[in-house]
N, C-alpha and C positions, 0 to 999 in steps of 0.2 A: 566871246569865246572863239568864234570862227577866226577872228584876226589873230588871237593868241595862238591858235593851232597852226595857222599859216606861218607866223613868225618862228614858232618852235620848230616847225619842219625845216625852214630855211637854215636856222642855227644848226640843227642836226646835220643837214646836208653839208654845210661848210666844215663842221667838225669832222664828219665822216670822210669827206673828200681829202682833207688834210691828213687825217690819221691813216688813211690807206697807205701812204708812202713812208710812214715812220718805220724805222728799223724794228724788227720783232723784239719783244722782251725775252731775253734768254732764260728768265726765271720760269718756274713751273706756274701754270694757271693757279690762281688763288683757291685753296681748298675751302669747302663749305663746312668742314667738320674737323675737329682736332682729336677725334676718337682714335685711339690706337687700334690698328688692325694688323693681322699677321702679314709679314712681308713676303713670305714664301711658304707654300703649302705643297705637300707631296715630296717627290724625290726627283733629282735629275734623271733624264731619260737616257737609255741606251738605244742607239739607232737600230731600228728594225726595218730595213728597206722593204718597200712594197714589191712583191714578186712579179705580179702582172702589171707591167708598166703601161702607160697610156700610149695609144697609137697617135703620136703627135704629128702634126703637119705644119709646115712653115708657110705662112701667107707670103706670096711673092712680092707684095708691095709694102708690107709692114716690117718693123724692126723684129728682132728674134722673139720667138714665142716665149712667154714667161715674163717679158720685159716691156710689152708694148701697150698695155691698157689696164684699166681697173680690174678686169676679170682675167688678166694675164695674156690673153691671145684672142685670135679671131673666133676660136671655138667657144670662148667664154668658159674655159675649163676650171679656172680658179685652183689649179694645181701646178706644182713645180717639180722638175726632175731633181733639183739640187736640195741641199740640206737647209734646215732652219734651226732656230735656237733649241738646244737640248736642255736648257736650264742649268748649265754648269757654270757656277759663279756668274750669273747673269747681271748685266749692267743696264740700267734704265736711264735714258736722258730724254728731256722734253724741251720743245721749242714753242713758245707762244707765238701765234701769227698776228693777232690783232688785239689791241688793248681792250676792246669790248668783247668781240666774238669772232672767231675765225676757224671754220671747220675745214681741215685739209683732207679731203675725202679720198684721193687716189694718188698713188705714186708709181712711176715707171723709171727706167734707167736707159740713158742713151749710150752710144758706143764709147764715149769718153768716161763713162762711169758716173756722170752727173745725174742727180735725181730730178725728175720732172714730175710736177703734180699740179693739181688745181686746189685752190682754197676758196671757200664760200664765206662771205661776210654779209652783214645786212646791206652792204653797199655794192655788192656785185661778185662776180666770179673772177678770180685772179689766177693767171698762169704763172707758176713759180718754178725757178730752177734753184737747186740747192747743192751744197757739198754734203754728200751722204755721211761723211765721217763726223762732221761737226753740226750738221743741220743748218749751217749758215746759209742765208739766202743770197744767191748770186745775182738774180734778176727777177723782176716781176712785171706783169703786164695785165692791165684791166681788160677783160674780154667782154663781160656783160655788166652793165651798171644797174644798181637798184634791184637786186634780186634777193628778197628776204629769205633767210634760211627757213626751210620748211620741207614738206613732203613732195611738192610738185616742182622739182628742180628741172632746169633746162639750160640752154645758153652756154654750152661749153663745159659743163660739169663732167660729162663723158667726153673723153678724147682718146686719140690713138697716136702712137709714134710710128712714123713711116720708116722705110728702109734708108732714107737720107737724114734721119734724126730730126725730121720736122714734125711739129705737133699738128695733127689734123683734128679740127673741131668745127662745130657750127654755132653761130651766134644768134642772138635774138634779133639781130638786124637782118635776118634772112639771108645769110651768106655762109658758104663753106670757106674756111680759111686754113692756110698752112703757115705756121710760125716757125722761125729758125732762131736758135740761140747763137748769137754772134758775139765777138769780142773786139773791142776797140780801145787801144791804149790801156790794156789790162782790165778794163771794165766790161762785164757782160751785159747784154741787153737783148730783148726780143725784137726781131724784125719780121714784119709781115711780108712773106714771099709771094703769096698768091691769094686772091679772093675770087670766089665764084658766086655771083648773085643767083639766088633761086626763088626770089619772091614771086616771079611770074609763074613758075611751075607750081608753087604752093597755091596760089590764087586760082590756077586753072583746075585744081583738084577739089577745092572747096573753100568756103569762107573761113576767115580766121576767128579769133587770133591764133597765129601759128607759133607754137613753141617747139623747137626742134630738140629732140632728146639725144639723138646719136647720129653719127655719120661714119661709114666705113667703106673702103673700097672692096669690090669683088675681085675675083682672080684675074680679070682682064684690066683692072685699074679704074673702072667706072665707080663713081661715088654714089652710094645708097644712103638715104636719110629717112628718118621717121619722125612724126610729130605726135604730141599728146592728143590732138584732135583726130588721129587715125589716118593720117596721110602717109603713104609709102611712096618714095620717089627715087629717081635715078637720074644722074647727069654724067656725061662723059668727062674725062679729066680736063679737057680743054674748055668745058662749059658750053660747047656749041650745040649739043643735042641732049634732050632729056625728056622725061615723062613723069607723071605723078598720078596716083589714084587715091580715092577716098574709100576706106573700108566701111562697109555697112552690111547689116543683116536685115533683109526684108524691109529696107528703107530706114532702119534705125542705125544711126552712126555709131561706129565702134571707136573706142579709145585705145591708146597705147601708153603704157606706164613703164616699160622696160626697154633695155637696149636690144640691138639686133645681133645675130651671130652670122658668120660668113664662112662657108666651106667651098670645096671644089664643086659641089653639086648644087650650090645655090645660096640664096640669102634667106635667113629664117627669122620670122617676126611673130611674136605672140601679141594678140590684141585682147581686149576685154571679153571677147567671145570665142576666138578661134586661134588655132596654130596655122601658120602659113609658110609656104616656100615660094620664092620668086627667083626669076633670072632674067637677064637681058637676052632676047632672041638674036639670032644671026642677022635679022633685019633691023635690029635696034629697038625693038618694042619691049616694054615692060610687061613681062608675062608671069601670071600666077601658075605655078606648077601644080600645087594642090592646096586645099584648105580643109582643116578638120576642126569642127566645133568641139569644145570640151564642156564639161559641166561647170558652169560659172556660179552655181548656187542661186539663192534667192536674195542675197545681200552681201555687201562687203563685210569681211570679218574684222574684228578688232585687232589692230596691228598692221593692217594692210594700207597701201597708198591709194589703191583704187579698187573698183569692183571687177574682179576677175583674177586671173593668174598673177601672182606677185613675183614670178621668176623670169629672169632673162633666159632665153633658150640656150641650152648647153649641148654642144655637139659631142657625141661619144664616138671618137674615131671618124671613120668615113661611112658608118652604117646608120647611126641613130641620132635623134635629137630629143632632148628631155626637158620637161617643165613640170610644175605642179598645177593642179586645177584649183577651183574654189568651191568644190561641192559642199552642200550642206552636210552636217555630220562630220564624217572623216574625210580629210583632204587626201588627194591621191597624187602619187608620182605618175606622170604620163610619159611614156616612151613611144616615139614614132619612128618608122622607117624613113630615112632621109630621101629615098627614091620616090616613094608614092604616098607617104603619109599614113600607111597602114599602122594601126595601133598595135604595138608590141606588148604593152602591158598598161593596165590601170591598177595601180597598187597602193592600197591604203597605208597611211602612216599617221602616227600620233593619235591620242585619244579623240573620240568623237566630240565635236563642239569645243575642242580646246587645242586645235592645231591649225596653223597656216604657215606658209613660207613666203617671206617677202624679199628673199635674197636668192641669187643664182645658185643652182645646185653645183656642187663641185664634182668633177669627173676624174676618176683615176682608173685606168683600164676599163673594165665593165661595171665599176662601182660608182654609185652616186651618193653623195653626202648631202643630207637635208637638215636644216636647222629650224627649230620651231620659234616663230616670232609672235605667236598669238598673245595679244594683250598689251604689247608695247604701245605706249601712248605719248612718247616725246621725251626730250632730254631733261627738262626741268621738273617733270613729274617724278613720283616715286618710281624708280626703275625696276618695275616688276613685269614679268611675262611668264607664260607657261613654260615649263621645262620641256626639253626634247631635242635629241640629236639621233639621227638614224642613218644607217648604211643599207642601201638597197642595191643589189646586184642584178644585172641583166643576165639571164641564163645563157649558157654558152651556145645553145642551139637557137637562140632568139625567140623562144616560144613563150617567154614571160619574164617575170621578175620575182625575186625573193628577198625578204628581210634577213640580212646577216646578223645585225644587232640593232637594238633600239634602246637608248639610254634616256629614261624619263626623270633623271635627277639633275642633269646639266641644264642650266639656264643661261642662254646667250641671247639677250634681248633683240639686238639689231645688227651685229657686226657681220660683214661679208666674210664667211670662213674660208680658210685656205688649207691646202694639203701639201705636205712635202713627201714626195715618194722616197727620197733618200733617207729621211729621218723616220718615216712611217708614222708621222704625227699629223693630226688635224689641229689647226690653230683657231682659237675662238677668243672672244673678249667678253668676260663674264663678271658676275658678282659672286661673293662667297655666301653660301646659304646660311652659315652660322651668324653672319652679321645682322644687325637690326634691319628691319624691312625698309626703313626710310634712310639708310646710310648709303651715300653715293660713293662707295669704295669699289674700285675697278681692278680687274685682274687679267693679265695676258695669260691664256690658258692653253695647255697642250693636252690632247686626248689621243689615246692609242688608236690608230686607224684599224688595227686588226681586231680589237676587242671592244672598243667604245668606252673604255674606262679612262677617267682622268689620270694624268701622269703628274703634272705639276701646275701650280698657279702662282704667278708673280704679280705682286701688288704694283700697279703703275701710278696710282694717284687717287686722291679723295676729293670729291666735289663734282657738281654736275658738269663742269667744263671738261672733265675727263670721260664723260659719256661719248661714245663714238658716233651715235645717231646715224646708222646706216653706212658709215664710212667703211672703206675696205682695209683689210690687213694685207700688207705686201711683204714679200720676202726678197731681199736684194741678193745679187750674185755673191756677196760676201757673207751670206748666211744671217744677216741681221733682219729683224722684223720691224716693220713700221706700221703704226696704227694711227689713222686720222681721227682726231677727237674734236669736240666742240671748241676747245681752246687752242688748237694747233696740231701738233704732231708729236708722237712718242716713238722712240727707238729702243729696241730690246736686242741685246747681243751677248752671247757667251764671251767671257773675258778672253779665253784662249782658243777661240774657234779656229779650226783649220779646214778650209774648204776642200 
């Protein structure tokens, strides 16, 4: 049996390595059910722009805000100033990435309008450039090999576009890399422009294995990186000077399961125990500015990737940074002052013992949007989770927070939600509550930012390959929405959209 297992593994490796480079199947991923479901529910939206816009800031080293990363920008705001689909004669198109499985989790856009993203297959993380109009793949590059799709991703899944259109990421080979999309004789290809080894820095902070989650520059251009084992590190852009520290609480090692946020006042990291702010001192030292422990509860909640906060830190302008905790009973939105870490509010959301948030909070003005992911258990299981979507506003005087609305009927199991300020809509990826419980029928869903009420639902596909499994929703400059799914990528666009 052992010999058979080894031979089978080799066969699969050969097949996988070969199939990685086959052209994508333009057909939709194969549905698992032929049950008829409603194609459109609700009514097309009328744009109701958000009055209090976000205090956006442009990172000096990254591409324009809204276009440079999974969560849109260095603040991890998950919101856009431009419009998204209103549901007016919407069109849905799908591109399958891999014949077996390929989740295209994040999409960004370079200065030429090309779409840049990462797709995860059982054989690795692939960097992909596409034509956003047709979803045709222009170029692909294997970044990390043999990374099974699952909850503990790393090795380039998070990436950022810099101001020179280069892709910034970190690999499982313990290196920070910058990739450029080049063209030769009409064909596009990815070219490695720079590589900064950081294995020595990681080893100096603690024993491995090291799996780098994210890397992002600070305002001065130094690269900051974090690992699942709880290492926070920094290296200069030329790679000549750096430092790394291992986070721990009274000798107990802390883990990190989410990306970092960067603002003018520092680098913000949430561990399994606490919220942190770091910066590089004038002398070049890695300096902790403040640390605030949060209530991590007694155990991981069902639907979370780790034991602790499930959210990437979200910067609210230049004043606040927000996460959710993992408290027993009711989970809380936690808002801190960026300067000193003072707690602005600890504000409960969702029913007790039935709430958790495994995705970044979306920030619009002083408003924070939280999605309930409690109970989600993976793409091939029955796609159920507890309902819940909430809008929490920070009070104008900074003395606390208030719930503007909480909708306990909307169920969005795992999608990274996005907000369009111009449309006044929150975009989710949901199921229809009237469908059979075991039916994998998925809908691109728009919710009114002002009231929390659903506006429309558009059927995108049926089958577990249409589950987005923690992938992000992205809104392109042309107003089209893109959803990474287990089988590839979906595009949603109003037929006569005028940006």
